[in-house]
DRENMAR-905161 format. One line per field, with one value per residue (C-alpha): z, x, y; residue in three letters. Coordinates in pm, 1 decimal. Each point is the difference from the previous one (the first is absolute). Example, Ala and Ser with C-alpha at 12.3 -4.5 7.8 and 13.67 -1.06 7.14 Angstrom:
# DRENMAR-905161
z: (780.0,-66.0)
x: (1230.0,137.0)
y: (-450.0,344.0)
resn: (ALA,SER)
//
This chain:
# DRENMAR-905161
z: (-1279.7,-84.9,-357.3,-1.5,11.8,-304.6,-195.8,176.5,-57.4,102.2,305.1,-122.5,-44.9,237.0,198.2,-211.7,49.5,392.6,-19.1,-216.4,246.2,241.3,-161.1,-23.2,313.3,235.5,167.6,273.3,-332.6,-93.9,277.9,54.8,-361.7,51.1,323.3,-91.7,-354.5,242.9,-162.4,351.1,-119.1,-227.1,290.4,53.9,-278.5,-355.2,-309.9,-91.6,-278.8,-244.4,-281.8,173.7,-105.1,372.3,40.6,-57.3,-264.7,290.4,234.1,-195.3,-39.3,331.2,61.5,-188.2,71.0,385.4,-112.1,-109.7,271.1,246.5,-139.1,-177.9,-376.4,-79.6,197.5,-92.7,-348.5,-8.2,248.3,-240.2,-270.0,231.7,57.3,-403.7,-89.6,372.9,-256.3,-278.7,128.4,192.3,-220.6,-284.7,229.1,-7.8,-329.9,-182.8,-176.6,16.0,-235.7,-294.0,206.7,107.0,-375.3,-166.9,-304.8,147.1,223.2,-333.5,-177.3,-79.2,257.7,-212.6,-89.2,383.7,105.0,-192.6,6.1,420.9,6.2,-214.9,251.1,333.6,-203.3,-3.8,368.1,97.2,-194.9,-32.0,368.4,215.9,-50.9,-168.5,-311.2,-175.1,-334.4,-206.5,-285.0,-166.1,-34.6,-121.3,-23.4,447.0,157.7,175.2,257.9,42.1,328.3,-84.8,331.2,241.6,299.2,197.7,-3.5,24.2,114.3,96.1,-154.6,13.3,-148.3,-187.4,-79.7,272.8,-187.9,156.9,70.3,-335.5,-210.4,250.7,-93.2,-379.9,124.1,125.7,-272.8,-234.8,139.0,64.2,-348.9,-173.8,235.6,225.1,-222.8,171.2,-210.1,63.2,90.2,119.4,95.6,-248.1,72.2,261.1,145.6,278.2,-124.0,-243.4,-330.0,-147.8,46.3,229.1,-272.7,3.1,-241.3,-85.5,-184.9,-123.9,-61.1,344.0,180.1,38.5)
x: (7410.9,-362.4,5.7,-315.8,64.0,147.7,-283.1,-181.3,-314.6,95.2,-65.9,-305.3,-168.1,42.6,-92.5,-316.4,-104.5,24.8,-232.2,-214.7,12.5,-85.4,-300.3,-150.9,83.6,103.2,274.7,25.9,-93.4,346.8,140.3,-89.7,87.2,368.1,75.9,-110.2,220.5,323.0,-38.2,-101.8,311.4,-278.9,-254.3,-24.4,251.3,-98.0,200.1,97.9,-129.2,284.0,92.5,335.2,-77.7,79.4,-377.2,73.2,-240.4,51.3,-162.3,-246.2,-152.4,69.8,-278.1,-250.4,115.7,-91.1,-376.7,-9.4,93.2,-196.9,-356.1,-6.4,57.6,-339.7,-40.3,455.0,-139.6,-318.2,260.3,317.7,-294.9,-86.6,379.8,74.6,-296.1,109.6,359.0,-88.7,-226.0,346.3,156.4,-176.3,89.9,349.0,40.0,-254.3,131.0,324.3,-222.4,-111.0,-391.1,-117.6,51.6,-276.2,122.6,16.6,-399.2,-159.2,151.4,-306.5,42.7,163.0,299.6,17.3,2.1,299.1,151.8,46.8,63.5,295.8,56.2,-43.7,286.0,223.8,-31.1,52.3,302.6,194.9,-59.6,12.6,129.9,-330.1,7.5,-374.4,-92.3,-319.9,-133.9,-352.9,-108.8,-369.0,-103.5,75.3,356.2,205.1,226.8,336.2,167.9,283.1,193.3,-237.6,51.5,-368.9,90.5,351.3,164.5,-367.3,-127.8,-348.7,-248.1,-209.4,54.9,47.9,106.0,-330.9,91.3,112.6,-329.9,-165.9,225.9,-50.3,-387.4,-6.1,247.8,-303.2,-300.5,228.1,112.7,-388.2,-162.7,-116.0,-63.0,65.7,213.1,38.3,400.1,76.1,421.7,93.2,285.9,205.1,419.7,-86.8,-179.7,284.1,-84.7,237.7,-245.1,-271.2,-187.4,-358.2,-251.7,-239.3,-252.7,-35.8,-344.5,-138.2,-286.7,-232.0)
y: (3226.1,-214.8,-56.5,108.5,333.0,49.5,118.5,264.1,270.2,369.4,89.5,223.4,-306.6,-214.7,342.4,-17.9,-341.9,37.8,307.1,-216.4,-265.2,229.0,126.2,-293.5,-229.9,273.1,86.8,-253.5,-233.9,75.4,55.1,-376.3,-126.3,151.4,-114.3,-362.5,114.3,24.1,402.8,141.7,249.9,178.8,87.5,303.8,28.9,-28.6,80.8,333.7,136.8,-30.9,-196.0,-180.3,-325.5,-194.4,-173.3,-320.4,-278.2,-230.3,180.1,87.1,-338.1,-31.0,221.5,-147.5,-315.1,104.0,144.5,-344.8,-160.5,262.1,-0.9,-332.4,-55.7,84.1,288.4,120.1,15.6,196.4,251.0,-18.3,130.1,303.4,48.0,18.3,271.4,192.9,-47.6,174.2,269.5,125.6,-62.9,180.1,305.2,-91.4,-94.8,149.6,294.0,-165.3,-279.8,286.0,-202.0,397.9,165.2,95.7,-148.0,-292.7,8.0,69.7,-322.1,-220.8,-337.9,-238.0,229.2,129.0,-391.0,-26.6,298.9,-62.3,-272.2,45.7,304.7,-251.0,-277.7,338.4,89.9,-387.9,-42.0,282.0,152.5,-399.1,-321.7,-161.4,-143.7,118.1,-57.0,5.5,-212.1,-50.3,-387.0,-70.1,342.9,22.0,225.9,-228.9,185.6,-212.2,90.8,-236.1,86.2,53.4,96.6,-120.5,-352.3,45.6,-314.9,-168.8,-345.0,-23.7,-203.9,244.7,365.7,280.9,358.7,97.0,317.1,87.2,-106.0,277.1,249.9,-53.2,-58.1,362.3,131.1,-112.6,137.8,340.3,16.0,-132.4,273.0,-244.6,-311.0,-335.2,-348.1,-317.2,-41.4,-299.8,-141.2,-364.2,-83.6,105.2,-60.9,-159.8,-270.0,-62.2,168.2,248.4,282.2,133.8,116.7,198.5,-13.8,245.7,31.6,404.2,-47.8,106.8,-172.8,300.2)
resn: (MET,ASN,THR,SER,ALA,GLN,TYR,PHE,TYR,PRO,ASN,ARG,MET,GLY,ARG,ILE,ILE,LEU,LEU,SER,MET,GLU,GLU,VAL,ILE,GLY,LEU,ASN,GLY,VAL,ASN,ALA,VAL,LEU,ASN,LEU,ALA,SER,LEU,SER,ALA,PHE,ILE,GLY,ASN,TYR,PRO,PRO,ASP,ASP,THR,ASN,LEU,ASP,PHE,PRO,PHE,SER,THR,VAL,SER,ASN,LEU,THR,ARG,MET,LEU,GLU,GLN,VAL,TYR,GLY,PRO,HIS,GLY,GLY,ARG,GLY,LEU,ALA,LEU,ARG,VAL,GLY,ARG,ALA,CYS,PHE,ASN,TYR,GLY,VAL,ARG,GLN,TYR,GLY,LYS,GLN,LEU,GLY,LEU,MET,ASP,MET,ALA,PHE,ARG,LEU,LEU,PRO,LEU,PRO,ALA,LYS,LEU,GLN,SER,GLY,ALA,LYS,ALA,PHE,VAL,GLU,LEU,PHE,ASN,SER,CYS,THR,ASP,GLN,HIS,VAL,GLN,ILE,GLU,GLU,GLU,ASP,GLY,LYS,LEU,LEU,TRP,ASN,ILE,GLU,ARG,CYS,PRO,LEU,CYS,TRP,GLU,ARG,LYS,THR,GLN,GLU,PRO,VAL,CYS,HIS,LEU,ALA,VAL,GLY,VAL,LEU,GLN,GLU,ALA,LEU,TYR,TRP,LEU,SER,GLY,GLY,LYS,VAL,PHE,HIS,VAL,GLU,GLU,LYS,THR,CYS,ILE,ALA,VAL,GLY,ASP,LYS,ALA,CYS,THR,ILE,VAL,ILE,ASP,PRO,ALA,PRO,ILE,PHE)
//
């Protein structure tokens, strides 16, 4: 077995990524990416909607890398952000109730408490349902989303942070949690660059 296949997402999350890619770049775009990534087995055959840990980190990384190859670094980054935002919208339909995000008590919380509670719920989801490791901390008034085992840049070596899909997920999560506000979200460190973790910095004060 390929050593990169030792960590996994559940099939449901793999399916969400592919459906989100299809929403952003169209079916032909997804098929082209899958062909170039040597993942043609997924063409017309997305993973099942179940919780089995069968979608390898290497596949997640390969998909995001191919977006950059097909559309260029700048275009690939923009598309990955959009795919990430779509992933959140698919994900909240799948996991929102489980995370308690639909509870009236949660929806009535003031924004700072909602962001804290929502962040903890997302961390718990990833740490309990996937092989991804996430922890959050606060530093200088900012929220740090630390991915300590990251599927998005798995086994990649790059010159700059490349986990744009995760940034997109968090952007859309904040937009949704806040009822339509926009926040500054930026990946500052990345395992692919040689850092210990992929750290995404969130400013909890909305831009507008």
